[in-house]
C-alpha positions as CSV (number, residue, x, y, z in Angstrom):
1,M,-96.6,15.3,206.1
2,N,-98.2,12.5,208.0
3,L,-97.7,8.9,208.0
4,I,-99.8,7.6,205.8
5,D,-98.4,10.1,203.2
6,L,-95.5,9.0,204.1
7,L,-96.0,5.2,203.7
8,V,-98.4,5.8,200.5
9,R,-95.4,8.0,198.4
10,Q,-93.0,5.0,199.0
11,K,-94.3,3.1,195.7
12,R,-90.9,1.4,195.1
13,L,-90.0,0.0,198.4
14,I,-94.0,-0.9,199.2
15,L,-94.0,-2.9,195.3
16,T,-90.6,-4.3,196.3
17,T,-91.6,-5.7,199.6
18,A,-94.9,-7.2,198.3
19,V,-93.2,-8.9,195.7
20,L,-90.5,-10.2,197.8
21,F,-93.5,-11.7,199.8
22,A,-95.3,-13.4,196.8
23,A,-92.3,-14.9,196.3
24,A,-91.2,-16.3,199.5
25,G,-95.0,-17.5,198.9
26,I,-94.3,-19.0,195.9
27,S,-91.2,-20.6,196.9
28,A,-93.0,-22.3,200.3
29,W,-95.9,-23.7,197.9
30,F,-93.0,-25.8,196.1
31,N,-90.6,-26.5,199.3
32,M,-92.4,-26.4,202.6
33,H,-94.3,-29.5,204.7
34,R,-97.1,-30.9,202.8
35,Q,-99.8,-33.6,203.2
36,E,-102.7,-34.9,201.8
37,D,-105.1,-34.6,204.9
38,P,-104.5,-32.5,208.8
39,F,-103.3,-34.8,211.8
40,F,-105.9,-35.5,214.6
41,P,-104.6,-35.6,218.2
42,Y,-104.0,-39.2,219.3
43,R,-107.3,-39.1,221.3
44,N,-107.9,-42.9,220.7
45,G,-106.2,-46.1,221.9
46,F,-107.3,-49.3,223.0
47,V,-105.9,-51.8,226.0
48,L,-105.9,-55.7,225.6
49,T,-105.4,-58.1,228.7
50,Q,-105.3,-61.7,228.0
51,Y,-106.7,-63.9,230.8
52,P,-105.5,-67.5,229.0
53,G,-108.4,-70.1,230.0
54,A,-111.0,-68.1,231.6
55,N,-114.5,-67.8,230.2
56,V,-116.3,-64.6,229.8
57,E,-117.9,-64.1,233.1
58,D,-114.5,-64.1,235.1
59,V,-113.0,-62.3,232.3
60,E,-115.8,-59.9,232.7
61,N,-115.8,-59.8,236.2
62,L,-112.1,-60.6,237.1
63,V,-110.6,-58.3,234.3
64,L,-113.0,-56.3,232.5
65,K,-114.4,-53.9,235.2
66,P,-111.2,-53.6,237.3
67,L,-110.1,-51.7,234.2
68,E,-112.8,-50.1,233.4
69,Q,-113.5,-48.7,237.1
70,E,-109.8,-47.3,237.1
71,I,-109.7,-45.9,233.3
72,S,-112.9,-44.3,233.8
73,Q,-111.6,-41.9,236.5
74,V,-108.9,-40.4,234.6
75,E,-109.8,-36.6,233.5
76,E,-109.3,-36.8,230.2
77,V,-111.1,-40.1,229.3
78,K,-114.9,-39.1,227.3
79,E,-115.4,-42.6,226.8
80,I,-114.4,-46.3,227.7
81,T,-116.1,-49.5,225.5
82,G,-115.1,-52.7,227.3
83,T,-115.8,-56.0,225.5
84,A,-115.2,-59.4,227.0
85,R,-114.4,-62.4,225.3
86,A,-113.1,-65.9,226.1
87,G,-110.0,-65.3,227.2
88,F,-109.5,-61.7,226.7
89,A,-110.8,-58.1,227.8
90,Q,-110.7,-55.5,225.3
91,I,-111.3,-51.6,226.1
92,I,-111.8,-48.9,223.3
93,I,-110.9,-45.7,225.1
94,E,-111.7,-42.0,223.4
95,M,-110.5,-39.4,224.9
96,K,-112.2,-35.6,225.1
97,E,-112.4,-33.5,222.3
98,H,-110.6,-30.7,223.8
99,V,-108.0,-32.5,225.2
100,Y,-104.6,-31.6,222.8
101,D,-102.3,-32.5,226.0
102,T,-102.6,-36.3,224.8
103,N,-99.4,-37.9,226.2
104,T,-100.1,-36.9,229.4
105,G,-103.3,-38.2,229.3
106,W,-102.2,-41.0,228.1
107,N,-99.9,-41.7,230.9
108,N,-102.4,-41.4,233.4
109,I,-104.6,-44.1,231.6
110,Q,-101.2,-46.1,232.0
111,D,-100.9,-45.3,235.3
112,A,-104.5,-46.4,235.6
113,I,-103.9,-50.3,234.0
114,Q,-101.5,-50.3,237.0
115,R,-103.7,-50.0,239.6
116,A,-106.3,-52.5,238.1
117,K,-103.1,-54.6,237.6
118,I,-103.1,-55.2,241.4
119,K,-106.9,-56.3,241.4
120,F,-106.0,-59.4,238.7
121,P,-106.3,-62.7,239.8
122,Q,-102.9,-65.0,239.2
123,G,-102.5,-66.1,235.3
124,V,-103.5,-62.8,233.7
125,L,-101.2,-61.6,231.5
126,P,-100.1,-57.8,231.7
127,P,-102.1,-55.3,229.4
128,V,-101.2,-53.9,226.3
129,L,-101.5,-50.4,226.0
130,D,-101.3,-49.1,222.4
131,D,-102.4,-45.2,221.7
132,R,-101.1,-44.8,218.4
133,I,-103.7,-46.7,216.5
134,I,-104.7,-43.8,214.1
135,D,-100.7,-43.8,212.6
136,T,-100.7,-43.7,209.3
137,P,-97.9,-45.7,207.3
138,L,-96.5,-43.0,204.5
139,V,-95.7,-45.9,202.3
140,V,-96.5,-49.9,202.3
141,Y,-94.4,-52.3,200.3
142,A,-95.6,-55.9,199.5
143,I,-92.7,-58.1,199.4
144,S,-94.0,-61.8,197.1
145,G,-93.5,-63.6,194.3
146,S,-91.9,-67.1,196.7
147,N,-93.8,-70.0,198.3
148,D,-91.2,-70.0,201.0
149,I,-92.0,-67.9,203.4
150,M,-89.1,-68.1,205.6
151,R,-87.1,-66.7,202.8
152,M,-89.7,-63.8,202.4
153,R,-89.2,-63.0,205.9
154,Q,-85.7,-62.7,205.7
155,I,-86.1,-60.1,203.0
156,A,-88.3,-58.3,205.0
157,E,-86.2,-58.4,207.8
158,D,-83.2,-57.2,205.9
159,I,-84.9,-54.8,204.4
160,K,-86.5,-53.2,207.6
161,T,-82.6,-53.2,208.9
162,K,-81.4,-51.2,206.0
163,L,-84.5,-48.9,206.3
164,L,-83.2,-47.8,209.6
165,A,-80.7,-46.0,208.4
166,V,-83.2,-43.5,206.8
167,P,-83.3,-40.3,208.8
168,E,-86.8,-39.3,208.0
169,L,-88.3,-42.7,208.8
170,S,-90.0,-43.0,212.3
171,K,-91.1,-46.2,212.5
172,I,-90.9,-49.4,209.9
173,K,-93.9,-51.9,210.8
174,L,-94.1,-55.7,209.3
175,Y,-97.5,-56.8,208.8
176,A,-98.1,-60.4,208.5
177,Q,-94.6,-61.5,209.0
178,A,-93.8,-65.2,209.3
179,E,-93.5,-66.3,213.0
180,E,-90.6,-69.1,212.7
181,E,-90.4,-72.0,215.1
182,I,-88.2,-75.0,215.5
183,A,-90.2,-78.0,215.9
184,I,-88.9,-81.3,217.8
185,E,-91.1,-84.4,216.2
186,P,-90.4,-87.1,218.2
187,N,-90.2,-90.7,216.9
188,N,-92.7,-92.4,219.1
189,K,-91.6,-95.8,217.9
190,V,-88.3,-95.6,218.8
191,L,-89.4,-93.6,222.4
192,K,-91.6,-96.6,223.0
193,Q,-88.9,-98.7,222.5
194,L,-86.7,-97.2,224.8
195,G,-89.3,-96.7,227.4
196,L,-89.0,-92.8,227.3
197,N,-91.5,-90.4,226.7
198,T,-91.8,-86.5,225.6
199,Q,-91.6,-84.9,228.4
200,Y,-88.4,-86.7,229.5
201,I,-86.9,-85.4,225.9
202,A,-88.0,-82.1,226.8
203,S,-87.1,-81.6,230.2
204,Q,-83.2,-82.6,229.0
205,I,-83.3,-79.8,226.3
206,T,-84.7,-77.2,228.8
207,D,-82.0,-78.4,231.2
208,K,-78.8,-77.8,228.6
209,T,-80.5,-74.2,227.5
210,Q,-81.0,-72.6,230.9
211,L,-78.6,-69.8,231.5
212,V,-75.5,-70.3,234.3
213,A,-74.6,-67.8,236.6
214,L,-70.9,-67.9,236.4
215,Q,-68.8,-65.4,238.6
216,P,-66.6,-62.9,237.3
217,L,-62.5,-64.3,237.3
218,R,-60.0,-61.2,238.8
219,S,-56.3,-60.6,238.4
220,D,-54.3,-57.8,240.6
221,T,-55.7,-55.7,237.7
222,R,-58.4,-56.2,236.1
223,Q,-61.4,-58.2,235.8
224,F,-62.6,-60.3,233.0
225,M,-66.5,-61.3,232.3
226,L,-67.3,-65.4,232.4
227,N,-70.8,-66.4,229.9
228,A,-71.9,-69.6,229.4
229,Q,-72.6,-70.2,226.2
230,T,-76.2,-72.1,226.6
231,E,-77.8,-71.3,223.4
232,F,-78.0,-73.2,220.1
233,Q,-76.6,-72.0,217.0
234,S,-77.5,-73.8,214.9
235,I,-79.8,-76.7,213.7
236,A,-77.3,-79.1,213.4
237,E,-76.5,-78.5,216.8
238,I,-79.7,-79.4,217.9
239,N,-79.4,-82.7,216.5
240,N,-76.1,-83.3,217.6
241,T,-77.7,-83.1,221.3
242,L,-76.5,-85.8,223.7
243,I,-79.8,-87.1,225.3
244,T,-78.8,-89.1,228.4
245,L,-80.9,-92.8,229.1
246,P,-81.9,-94.3,231.9
247,D,-79.0,-96.7,231.6
248,G,-77.0,-94.0,231.8
249,S,-75.6,-94.1,228.2
250,S,-76.5,-91.2,225.5
251,L,-77.9,-90.9,222.5
252,P,-77.6,-87.5,219.8
253,L,-81.6,-86.2,219.5
254,S,-81.8,-86.8,215.6
255,T,-82.0,-90.2,216.6
256,L,-84.9,-89.5,218.6
257,A,-86.9,-86.9,217.4
258,K,-87.1,-85.0,213.7
259,V,-86.0,-81.4,214.5
260,T,-87.2,-79.0,211.8
261,Y,-86.9,-75.3,211.0
262,G,-90.0,-73.0,209.5
263,A,-92.9,-70.8,209.8
264,V,-95.6,-72.1,212.4
265,A,-98.7,-73.8,211.7
266,D,-100.7,-71.1,213.1
267,P,-99.8,-67.3,212.4
268,S,-101.2,-64.7,214.3
269,S,-102.1,-63.0,210.8
270,V,-101.8,-63.2,207.0
271,F,-101.6,-61.2,204.2
272,W,-102.4,-62.4,200.5
273,L,-101.8,-60.2,197.7
274,D,-103.9,-60.6,194.6
275,G,-104.2,-64.2,196.1
276,Q,-100.4,-65.2,196.8
277,R,-98.8,-65.1,200.1
278,A,-96.9,-61.7,201.4
279,I,-95.4,-59.7,203.6
280,A,-95.7,-56.0,204.0
281,V,-93.2,-53.0,204.9
282,G,-94.9,-49.9,206.6
283,M,-93.1,-47.1,206.6
284,F,-94.3,-44.6,209.3
285,V,-92.7,-40.6,209.1
286,P,-93.0,-37.7,211.9
287,V,-96.2,-35.9,211.9
288,N,-96.4,-32.5,209.8
289,Q,-92.5,-32.3,209.6
290,L,-92.1,-33.9,206.3
291,N,-92.6,-32.5,202.6
292,V,-93.9,-35.8,201.9
293,V,-93.5,-35.6,197.8
294,K,-89.9,-35.2,197.9
295,F,-89.1,-38.0,200.3
296,G,-91.7,-40.5,198.5
297,K,-89.5,-40.1,195.3
298,K,-86.1,-40.6,197.7
299,I,-87.9,-43.9,198.9
300,K,-89.1,-44.9,195.8
301,Q,-85.2,-45.0,194.5
302,I,-84.0,-46.5,197.7
303,M,-86.6,-49.8,197.1
304,L,-85.7,-49.9,193.8
305,D,-82.3,-50.3,194.2
306,M,-82.7,-52.9,197.3
307,A,-85.1,-55.0,194.9
308,K,-82.2,-55.2,192.5
309,D,-80.3,-57.7,195.5
310,Y,-83.5,-59.8,195.4
311,P,-84.1,-60.3,191.4
312,D,-86.8,-63.3,192.6
313,I,-88.8,-61.8,194.4
314,E,-91.1,-59.0,193.8
315,I,-91.2,-55.8,195.6
316,K,-93.6,-53.2,195.0
317,P,-95.5,-50.4,196.5
318,I,-99.4,-51.0,197.4
319,F,-100.1,-47.7,199.3
320,F,-97.7,-45.0,198.2
321,Q,-99.1,-41.7,199.8
322,P,-96.8,-39.1,198.1
323,D,-98.2,-40.3,194.6
324,R,-101.7,-38.8,196.3
325,V,-100.5,-35.9,198.1
326,S,-98.6,-34.9,194.7
327,H,-102.0,-35.2,192.6
328,R,-104.1,-33.4,195.6
329,I,-101.9,-30.7,195.7
330,S,-101.8,-30.2,192.3
331,E,-105.2,-30.6,191.4
332,L,-106.0,-28.1,194.2
333,G,-103.2,-25.7,192.9
334,N,-105.0,-25.9,189.2
335,S,-108.0,-25.1,191.1
336,L,-106.7,-22.0,192.6
337,L,-105.0,-20.8,189.8
338,L,-107.9,-21.3,187.7
339,G,-110.0,-19.3,190.1
340,M,-107.6,-16.7,190.2
341,L,-107.7,-16.3,186.1
342,L,-111.5,-16.0,186.2
343,V,-111.8,-13.9,189.0
344,S,-109.3,-11.6,187.0
345,I,-111.3,-11.8,183.6
346,V,-114.8,-10.7,185.9
347,L,-112.9,-7.7,187.2
348,T,-111.2,-6.8,183.8
349,L,-115.3,-7.2,182.3
350,F,-116.7,-5.0,185.2
351,L,-114.2,-2.9,186.7
352,G,-112.6,-1.8,183.2
353,L,-109.0,-2.9,181.8
354,R,-107.0,-0.6,184.0
355,P,-108.9,-0.4,187.5
356,G,-109.7,-4.6,186.7
357,L,-105.7,-5.2,186.1
358,V,-104.9,-3.4,189.2
359,V,-107.4,-5.5,191.4
360,A,-106.2,-8.9,189.2
361,S,-102.6,-7.7,190.4
362,I,-103.3,-7.9,193.8
363,I,-105.1,-11.3,193.8
364,P,-101.5,-13.8,193.2
365,L,-99.8,-11.0,195.2
366,V,-102.3,-11.2,198.4
367,T,-102.5,-15.0,197.8
368,F,-98.6,-16.0,198.1
369,T,-97.9,-13.4,200.5
370,A,-100.6,-15.1,202.7
371,L,-99.2,-18.9,202.0
372,A,-95.6,-16.9,203.0
373,V,-96.6,-16.4,206.0
374,Y,-98.6,-19.4,206.8
375,S,-95.5,-21.0,206.0
376,F,-93.3,-19.2,208.0
377,S,-95.6,-20.2,210.8
378,G,-94.1,-23.5,210.5
379,N,-98.0,-25.0,209.1
380,V,-98.0,-27.8,207.0
381,L,-99.6,-27.7,203.6
382,H,-102.6,-29.9,203.2
383,Q,-105.8,-30.0,201.1
384,M,-107.9,-27.9,203.2
385,A,-105.4,-25.0,203.9
386,I,-105.4,-24.5,199.9
387,S,-108.9,-25.3,200.2
388,G,-108.9,-21.8,202.0
389,M,-107.3,-20.0,199.4
390,V,-109.6,-21.3,197.3
391,I,-112.6,-20.0,199.5
392,A,-110.8,-16.6,200.4
393,L,-110.3,-15.6,196.8
394,G,-113.8,-14.1,196.1
395,M,-113.1,-12.2,199.1
396,L,-109.8,-10.8,199.0
397,V,-110.7,-8.7,196.2
398,D,-113.3,-6.8,197.9
399,N,-111.0,-4.0,199.4
400,A,-108.8,-4.1,196.9
401,I,-111.9,-3.3,194.8
402,V,-113.5,0.2,196.8
403,M,-110.1,1.4,197.2
404,V,-108.9,1.5,193.3
405,E,-113.1,2.6,192.4
406,N,-112.2,5.4,195.0
407,I,-108.6,6.5,193.3
408,Q,-110.2,6.2,190.2
409,Y,-113.3,8.4,191.1
410,H,-110.6,10.9,192.0
411,I,-107.8,10.9,189.3
412,D,-111.4,12.0,187.0
413,K,-112.4,14.6,189.1
414,G,-109.0,16.2,188.2
415,I,-106.6,15.4,191.0
416,R,-103.3,14.2,190.6
417,K,-102.7,10.2,191.0
418,S,-100.4,10.8,194.1
419,E,-103.2,12.7,196.1
420,A,-106.1,10.6,195.0
421,S,-104.0,7.9,196.5
422,I,-103.5,9.6,199.6
423,L,-106.8,11.0,200.0
424,A,-108.2,8.1,199.2
425,V,-106.7,6.3,201.7
426,K,-107.8,8.5,204.1
427,Q,-111.2,8.4,203.4
428,L,-111.4,4.6,203.4
429,S,-108.4,3.1,205.9
430,F,-111.3,3.2,209.0
431,S,-113.9,2.1,206.8
432,L,-112.1,-0.9,205.2
433,F,-110.6,-1.8,208.4
434,S,-114.2,-2.1,209.5
435,A,-115.8,-3.8,207.2
436,T,-112.3,-6.3,207.3
437,G,-113.4,-6.8,211.1
438,T,-116.9,-7.8,210.4
439,T,-115.3,-10.1,207.9
440,L,-113.2,-11.7,210.5
441,A,-115.3,-11.6,213.0
442,A,-117.6,-13.9,211.3
443,F,-114.8,-17.0,211.0
444,L,-113.5,-16.6,214.6
445,P,-116.2,-19.3,216.4
446,M,-114.7,-21.8,213.5
447,L,-111.3,-20.3,214.3
448,M,-111.9,-21.0,217.8
449,S,-113.8,-24.3,218.3
450,K,-112.6,-27.4,219.6
451,G,-112.7,-31.2,218.2
452,N,-112.2,-33.7,215.8
453,V,-114.3,-31.5,212.9
454,S,-112.3,-28.6,214.4
455,D,-109.3,-29.9,213.9
456,F,-109.7,-31.0,210.7
457,T,-111.1,-28.1,209.2
458,V,-109.2,-25.6,211.4
459,A,-107.0,-24.7,208.7
460,I,-109.3,-23.2,206.2
461,P,-110.7,-20.1,209.1
462,V,-107.1,-19.7,209.5
463,V,-105.8,-19.5,205.6
464,I,-109.1,-17.2,205.4
465,M,-108.6,-15.3,207.9
466,L,-104.8,-14.7,206.8
467,S,-105.7,-13.9,203.5
468,I,-108.2,-10.9,203.9
469,T,-106.4,-9.4,206.8
470,I,-103.2,-8.9,204.4
471,S,-105.7,-8.2,201.6
472,Y,-106.9,-4.8,203.5
473,I,-102.9,-4.4,204.1
474,Y,-102.5,-4.3,200.4
475,S,-105.4,-2.8,199.8
476,I,-103.9,0.2,201.6
477,F,-100.5,0.4,201.0
478,V,-100.0,-2.0,197.4
479,T,-103.3,-0.7,195.7
480,P,-103.1,2.7,195.6
481,A,-98.7,2.3,194.7
482,F,-99.8,0.2,191.5
483,S,-102.7,2.8,191.0
484,H,-100.4,5.1,190.4
485,L,-98.9,3.4,187.9
486,V,-101.5,1.8,185.6
487,L,-104.8,4.2,186.3
488,Q,-105.6,7.1,183.8
489,P,-108.7,9.6,183.6
490,S,-111.5,8.3,182.4
491,K,-111.8,9.4,178.5
492,H,-115.8,8.5,178.4
493,S,-118.1,11.3,180.0
494,K,-121.3,9.1,179.6
495,P,-121.8,6.4,182.1
496,S,-121.4,2.9,181.5
497,R,-124.2,0.1,180.7
498,I,-123.7,-1.4,184.2
499,M,-123.9,1.9,185.8
500,Q,-127.2,2.8,183.9
501,M,-128.1,-0.9,185.0
502,G,-127.3,-0.3,188.8
503,E,-128.9,3.6,188.3
504,K,-132.2,1.8,187.0
505,F,-131.9,-0.6,190.3
506,G,-131.5,1.9,192.8
507,K,-134.2,3.7,191.3
508,L,-136.6,0.7,192.0
509,A,-135.5,-0.2,195.3
510,T,-135.9,3.5,196.3
511,S,-139.6,4.1,194.6
512,N,-141.0,0.6,196.1
513,P,-139.0,0.0,199.2
514,K,-142.1,-2.2,201.0
515,N,-142.4,-4.1,197.3
516,V,-138.6,-4.9,197.4
517,L,-138.4,-6.0,201.1
518,L,-141.3,-8.3,200.8
519,A,-139.7,-10.0,197.2
520,A,-136.3,-10.0,199.6
521,L,-138.8,-11.8,202.6
522,A,-140.5,-14.4,200.5
523,F,-136.6,-15.0,198.9
524,I,-135.5,-15.8,202.3
525,I,-138.1,-18.2,203.5
526,V,-138.8,-20.2,199.6
527,S,-134.6,-20.7,200.4
528,M,-135.0,-22.4,203.7
529,Y,-137.8,-24.3,202.7
530,L,-135.5,-25.9,199.7
531,F,-132.7,-26.3,202.4
532,N,-134.5,-29.4,204.0
533,F,-134.2,-30.6,200.3
534,V,-130.6,-30.3,199.8
535,K,-128.7,-33.1,200.4
536,K,-126.4,-32.8,203.6
537,D,-123.2,-34.4,203.6
538,F,-120.5,-32.7,206.0
539,F,-118.0,-35.1,205.2
540,P,-118.4,-36.4,201.5
541,S,-117.0,-39.8,200.7
542,T,-113.5,-39.4,198.5
543,D,-112.9,-39.7,195.3
544,R,-110.1,-42.7,195.9
545,N,-110.5,-45.7,193.9
546,Q,-110.0,-47.9,196.9
547,I,-112.9,-49.7,198.6
548,V,-112.5,-51.4,202.4
549,V,-114.1,-54.5,203.1
550,D,-114.1,-55.5,206.2
551,I,-115.3,-58.9,207.2
552,T,-115.8,-60.1,210.7
553,F,-116.6,-64.1,210.8
554,A,-118.4,-65.7,214.4
555,E,-116.0,-65.5,217.3
556,G,-113.7,-68.6,217.8
557,T,-113.4,-68.8,214.1
558,H,-109.8,-69.9,213.4
559,L,-107.2,-67.8,211.2
560,A,-107.0,-70.3,208.9
561,Y,-110.4,-70.8,207.9
562,N,-110.4,-67.1,208.2
563,S,-107.9,-66.6,206.0
564,A,-108.7,-69.1,203.6
565,M,-112.1,-68.0,203.2
566,A,-111.2,-64.2,202.7
567,R,-108.8,-65.4,200.2
568,E,-111.4,-67.0,198.0
569,L,-113.5,-64.4,198.3
570,S,-110.8,-61.9,196.8
571,L,-110.0,-64.0,194.1
572,D,-113.7,-63.4,193.3
573,I,-113.8,-60.3,193.5
574,L,-110.4,-60.2,191.0
575,Q,-112.9,-61.6,188.6
576,Q,-115.3,-58.4,188.3
577,A,-114.6,-55.9,185.5
578,H,-112.9,-52.4,186.8
579,V,-110.8,-54.5,189.5
580,Q,-107.0,-54.3,189.3
581,H,-106.2,-55.3,193.0
582,A,-107.3,-56.9,195.8
583,Y,-105.1,-57.1,199.3
584,V,-106.9,-59.2,201.9
585,F,-105.2,-58.8,205.6
586,S,-106.4,-61.7,208.0
587,G,-105.9,-61.8,211.9
588,N,-106.0,-58.2,211.9
589,S,-107.0,-55.0,209.6
590,G,-103.6,-54.7,208.2
591,P,-102.2,-51.0,207.7
592,N,-104.1,-48.0,208.2
593,F,-103.4,-46.4,204.9
594,Y,-105.8,-43.4,204.7
595,Y,-105.9,-41.3,208.2
596,N,-109.0,-42.1,209.6
597,L,-108.9,-45.6,209.5
598,V,-108.8,-46.9,213.1
599,E,-106.6,-50.2,213.3
600,K,-108.5,-53.1,214.9
601,P,-107.4,-55.0,217.7
602,R,-105.6,-58.3,216.5
603,S,-108.7,-61.2,216.4
604,P,-108.6,-64.4,214.4
605,N,-112.3,-64.1,213.0
606,I,-111.0,-60.5,211.1
607,S,-110.7,-59.8,207.6
608,R,-110.0,-56.8,206.0
609,I,-109.8,-56.7,201.7
610,V,-108.8,-53.2,200.0
611,V,-109.6,-53.1,197.0
612,E,-108.5,-51.2,194.4
613,L,-110.5,-50.3,190.8
614,D,-109.3,-49.0,187.6
615,S,-112.0,-45.8,188.7
616,V,-113.9,-44.1,191.8
617,R,-116.4,-43.7,189.2
618,N,-117.0,-47.9,189.8
619,A,-117.4,-47.7,193.6
620,D,-120.9,-47.6,194.0
621,S,-121.6,-50.5,191.7
622,F,-118.8,-52.4,193.3
623,I,-120.3,-51.7,196.6
624,R,-124.1,-52.7,195.3
625,W,-122.1,-56.2,194.0
626,I,-121.1,-56.7,197.6
627,D,-124.0,-55.9,198.9
628,D,-126.4,-57.7,196.2
629,M,-124.3,-60.6,195.1
630,V,-121.9,-61.7,198.0
631,K,-123.4,-61.0,201.2
632,P,-126.2,-64.0,200.6
633,Q,-123.4,-66.4,200.0
634,Y,-122.3,-65.9,203.4
635,P,-125.4,-65.4,205.7
636,N,-123.7,-66.3,209.1
637,V,-120.8,-63.7,208.2
638,E,-120.7,-59.8,208.6
639,I,-119.1,-58.3,205.3
640,I,-119.3,-54.5,205.3
641,A,-118.0,-52.7,201.8
642,N,-117.8,-48.9,202.2
643,R,-115.7,-46.1,200.3
644,L,-113.4,-43.9,202.2
645,G,-114.7,-40.9,203.7
646,Q,-113.4,-37.7,204.8
647,G,-113.4,-36.3,208.1
648,P,-112.9,-38.1,211.9
649,P,-113.1,-41.9,212.0
650,V,-117.0,-43.0,212.0
651,I,-117.6,-46.7,212.9
652,A,-120.7,-46.3,211.5
653,P,-123.2,-42.8,211.0
654,I,-126.0,-43.6,213.5
655,E,-125.0,-45.7,216.5
656,I,-127.8,-47.2,219.3
657,R,-126.7,-48.3,222.2
658,V,-128.9,-50.7,224.4
659,F,-128.2,-51.5,227.9
660,A,-129.5,-54.4,230.1
661,E,-128.2,-56.1,233.1
662,D,-129.3,-59.4,232.0
663,R,-127.6,-60.7,229.0
664,E,-130.0,-62.9,227.5
665,L,-132.7,-59.5,227.7
666,L,-129.7,-57.5,225.9
667,G,-129.3,-60.0,223.1
668,Q,-133.5,-60.3,222.3
669,S,-133.8,-56.5,222.7
670,V,-130.6,-56.1,220.2
671,H,-132.2,-58.4,217.5
672,K,-135.6,-57.0,217.5
673,I,-134.5,-53.5,216.8
674,Q,-132.0,-54.4,214.6
675,Q,-135.1,-56.1,212.5
676,I,-136.7,-52.7,212.8
677,I,-133.8,-51.1,211.6
678,E,-133.1,-53.4,208.7
679,Q,-137.1,-53.2,207.4
680,T,-136.7,-49.1,207.7
681,A,-136.3,-47.2,204.2
682,G,-132.9,-46.3,203.5
683,S,-130.8,-48.7,206.0
684,R,-127.9,-50.2,203.8
685,D,-125.9,-52.2,206.4
686,V,-127.2,-52.9,209.9
687,R,-124.9,-53.9,212.8
688,N,-124.4,-55.4,216.3
689,N,-121.5,-56.3,218.2
690,L,-122.7,-58.8,220.7
691,G,-121.3,-61.7,218.3
692,I,-122.9,-65.6,219.1
693,G,-120.4,-65.9,221.5
694,L,-117.4,-68.7,221.8
695,P,-118.7,-72.2,221.8
696,S,-117.3,-74.0,224.9
697,Y,-118.2,-77.4,226.6
698,E,-119.0,-77.5,230.6
699,F,-117.1,-80.3,232.5
700,K,-118.9,-81.4,235.3
701,F,-116.5,-84.2,237.8
702,K,-118.4,-86.4,240.4
703,D,-115.8,-86.6,243.5
704,E,-116.9,-89.8,244.4
705,I,-115.7,-91.9,241.7
706,L,-112.9,-89.6,241.3
707,N,-112.2,-90.1,244.9
């Protein structure tokens, strides 16, 4: 008895093992780590460097160029895009797509930044590197319902402190947090009477808050540290601070000035929730290490408990990824089950009841066994993995069909079931191995490819190849075991209608081979021609009911104006049919609530409005309304409305780069090219990143007069 005979005869062991593996796969479906989309490596980042008071030329020559020269020499860097503006420089960095050890790459970039710092003139602030701009918060809550922004600030800080105790969270970030300040407003009338000025008051307050180094006290056995308390502990203490007058007398500060505590009048960012001032709390979790659906239930209960402590404040989720993950996986899971059912019905109709049942029983066993192995390997369940399972359904039954048909053939010839199974395995094991190998080879290039697209789709070939491999193993061992239990000798002596139809087609092909081949060739040519008319969209838009409206004002626009205009637009948006919510983030792009949204550096001239509709079906009509009705009202403002898309982050589907040494020539060329594209049929949004520049005045002093 050889090895095949031995294994095929162990029917109970084989079936029990297959069922246990399938059970493990079902358990993995409910318990393994899951998220909606795959994770991209940290290949994108930016560097911000401030040079207060410098003009564009100085920023470009003294800050931007040294940074570009050093960063461009880093081996992992694919592309850098530098922008110089009055007072600061920005560099967007993209690593090469084959780089997966991104931590080493960013360390090398940080070293390059330090080398560039040596060349900076005095007055340049330390560069800030952000290499986590694609980090996506799992949950974002909004705190609103009060006109007291400082009270909401304190509540946000309290919530953040409490959330730090949640072990699953890796980071908590506050958006549009009100910055606090203590303002001292001098009483100019009193100061004038006393012959004082504001600088005199400021210098005395500064002197009273300077740190004083004290030597420790020592005894024979111990040492005692002494701390000089120089910081103010309250507003009352500041008010009572004595200011020494020139004649030696003293007056409390409250006599000379008004001291107030509150939010800064010129914040760096603002968040409007349906027109109301709010603060957002973003919660981040480690990548690929959590079942976000289960954690979502936990964090929702935690936030409900916290909300009870602030009954007059509204605390609600605005972006809640766990619910979307649950919905997406349930939707794809239903598609998978429906696919299994349809394939089983088709198999039963064409193969017959008993052979069809044998092959149909293999489908869930292979699918869930593949899921179990996929889970054991530390992978994460997301929509790409489930899509791979759905695609594999039609291929994983091929081996089982061939094996069942062969076993049934031998049984109909009068051979015992066990012997028929062994004989079929001996005859087909190598042939099926070859066929399986060729199918696996077809997916190998997709598996071995590198880059952003591959990072997003790699789970599809992994799951398909895993399912096909397991289907071959099961066709050799599990299918014969099921066949021994289910198959019976056929009672029909004459061929079925399907067999008769197949015989007719076979005779037609052999009797007219040239005509058949010519017809096949003609079919291929026609198909290739019709392919030109197929809409090509590798990464389609999502089915989310969210629209992102990015707003860019002219450089130099004050945040207060930017925020007011964006809020006004959001109120108009809320009046439109099918709009449920409008979230405005001014001064930055807000939280990256979707995996391929790239964070924009902080800038007072940008805003982002996230619009939630009642249905994704109304997305296109809303975007048309923005294009046709809103944009003409703001001719000097760039307004871009888009749906969320799948795949790697893309700023625009088509990008044209124009190079010129002369800035004036560059500007003229860019505007001319833009006009040509705008007149081209099919173009919707055409924009450039030149900007109109920051208005400035230049003073020339006459030395002969000054001297």
